[in-house]
C-alpha positions as CSV (number, residue, x, y, z in Angstrom):
1,M,-47.9,-52.1,-8.1
2,D,-45.7,-53.9,-5.5
3,R,-42.8,-54.0,-8.0
4,R,-43.0,-50.3,-8.6
5,R,-43.1,-49.6,-4.9
6,A,-40.1,-51.8,-4.3
7,L,-38.2,-49.9,-7.1
8,F,-39.0,-46.6,-5.5
9,L,-37.8,-47.9,-2.1
10,V,-34.5,-49.1,-3.6
11,L,-33.9,-45.9,-5.5
12,G,-34.7,-43.9,-2.4
13,G,-32.3,-46.0,-0.4
14,V,-29.5,-45.5,-3.0
15,I,-30.1,-41.7,-3.0
16,A,-30.0,-41.6,0.8
17,L,-26.8,-43.6,0.9
18,V,-25.1,-41.3,-1.7
19,L,-26.2,-38.2,0.3
20,V,-24.8,-39.6,3.6
21,L,-21.5,-40.6,2.0
22,T,-21.2,-37.2,0.3
23,A,-21.9,-35.3,3.5
24,A,-19.4,-37.5,5.5
25,S,-16.6,-36.9,2.9
26,L,-17.2,-33.2,2.8
27,G,-17.0,-33.0,6.6
28,N,-13.6,-34.7,6.6
29,N,-12.2,-32.5,3.8
30,L,-13.6,-29.1,4.7
31,T,-11.0,-26.4,4.9
32,Y,-12.0,-23.2,6.8
33,Y,-11.4,-19.8,5.4
34,L,-10.5,-17.1,8.0
35,Y,-9.1,-13.6,8.1
36,P,-6.3,-12.9,10.7
37,T,-8.7,-11.2,13.1
38,Q,-11.1,-14.2,13.0
39,A,-8.2,-16.7,13.2
40,A,-6.8,-14.9,16.3
41,E,-10.3,-14.8,18.0
42,Q,-11.0,-18.5,17.2
43,R,-7.5,-19.7,18.0
44,A,-8.8,-22.0,20.7
45,Q,-11.2,-23.7,18.3
46,F,-8.4,-24.8,16.0
47,S,-6.0,-27.1,17.6
48,D,-2.4,-27.3,16.4
49,G,-2.4,-29.3,13.2
50,E,-6.0,-28.6,12.2
51,R,-5.9,-27.2,8.7
52,F,-7.6,-24.0,7.5
53,R,-7.0,-21.2,5.1
54,L,-5.9,-17.7,6.1
55,A,-6.5,-14.7,3.9
56,G,-5.0,-11.3,4.2
57,L,-2.4,-8.9,3.0
58,V,1.4,-9.5,3.3
59,V,2.7,-6.8,5.5
60,E,5.4,-4.5,3.9
61,G,8.8,-5.2,5.4
62,S,7.9,-8.6,6.9
63,L,9.2,-10.9,4.2
64,V,12.2,-13.0,5.4
65,T,13.6,-15.7,3.1
66,E,15.5,-18.5,4.7
67,R,17.0,-21.6,3.0
68,D,13.9,-23.8,3.3
69,T,11.2,-21.4,4.5
70,I,9.8,-18.0,3.9
71,E,8.5,-16.1,6.9
72,F,6.1,-13.2,6.6
73,V,3.2,-11.5,8.4
74,V,-0.4,-11.5,7.1
75,T,-2.9,-8.8,8.2
76,D,-6.4,-7.7,7.7
77,G,-5.9,-4.4,9.5
78,G,-7.3,-5.8,12.8
79,A,-4.7,-8.5,13.6
80,D,-1.4,-9.8,12.4
81,V,-0.4,-13.5,12.0
82,V,3.1,-14.7,11.5
83,V,3.2,-17.2,8.7
84,V,6.1,-19.7,8.0
85,L,5.8,-21.1,4.5
86,T,7.6,-24.3,3.5
87,G,6.1,-24.6,0.0
88,T,6.9,-22.8,-3.2
89,T,5.5,-19.3,-3.9
90,P,3.7,-18.1,-7.0
91,P,5.7,-15.8,-9.3
92,L,3.7,-12.7,-8.2
93,F,4.3,-13.3,-4.5
94,T,5.7,-10.2,-2.8
95,E,5.1,-7.8,0.1
96,G,1.8,-5.8,-0.1
97,V,-0.2,-8.4,-2.1
98,P,-3.3,-10.2,-0.9
99,V,-2.7,-13.9,-0.3
100,L,-4.5,-17.0,0.7
101,V,-2.3,-19.5,2.6
102,E,-3.3,-23.0,3.7
103,G,-1.9,-24.7,6.7
104,A,-2.3,-25.0,10.5
105,W,-1.4,-23.4,13.8
106,D,2.0,-24.5,15.1
107,G,2.0,-22.8,18.5
108,E,1.5,-19.1,17.9
109,V,2.8,-19.3,14.2
110,F,0.7,-20.3,11.2
111,A,2.7,-23.1,9.4
112,A,1.7,-23.0,5.8
113,D,2.5,-25.3,2.9
114,T,0.4,-23.6,0.1
115,V,0.0,-20.0,-0.9
116,L,-2.2,-18.5,-3.6
117,I,-2.1,-14.9,-4.8
118,R,-5.5,-13.2,-4.7
119,H,-6.1,-10.8,-7.5
120,D,-9.0,-9.3,-9.5
121,E,-9.8,-10.1,-13.1
122,N,-8.6,-6.8,-14.5
123,Y,-5.3,-6.7,-16.4
124,E,-3.6,-3.5,-17.1
125,I,-0.7,-3.1,-19.6
126,P,2.3,-1.2,-18.0
127,E,2.4,2.4,-19.1
128,E,6.1,2.3,-20.0
129,G,7.6,-0.4,-22.1
130,G,4.5,-2.4,-22.8
131,A,3.9,-5.9,-21.6
132,F,7.2,-7.3,-22.9
133,P,10.6,-5.7,-23.2
134,E,11.6,-4.8,-26.8
135,G,14.5,-6.4,-28.3
């Protein structure tokens, strides 16, 4: 009986250790997901350099491509956030598309290094010309 009790205590200790290590690593690698209105309201809670994700729609007419950066504005209809992207963009990145950018505040600008296009699972073939050009 004592051997069985010792085995349960050891297994319980190992499980507790795994849970503590998992919780600690998640806390260090957690990336927050906010919309522009939330990001603007919670600006004081995220110091410069603290990473989080920003989701919204790229504002029409806001896309400016420089040599090493792309600047654009992301909105959710309630607030606008200027984003300066130093990473590469996905092929479908353009004005008017929903995006998810990852980075941190740099003053009043959101400095991003990653961008993802948000889209639904529905694919529609273009009405004219089909999916691929003929030739």
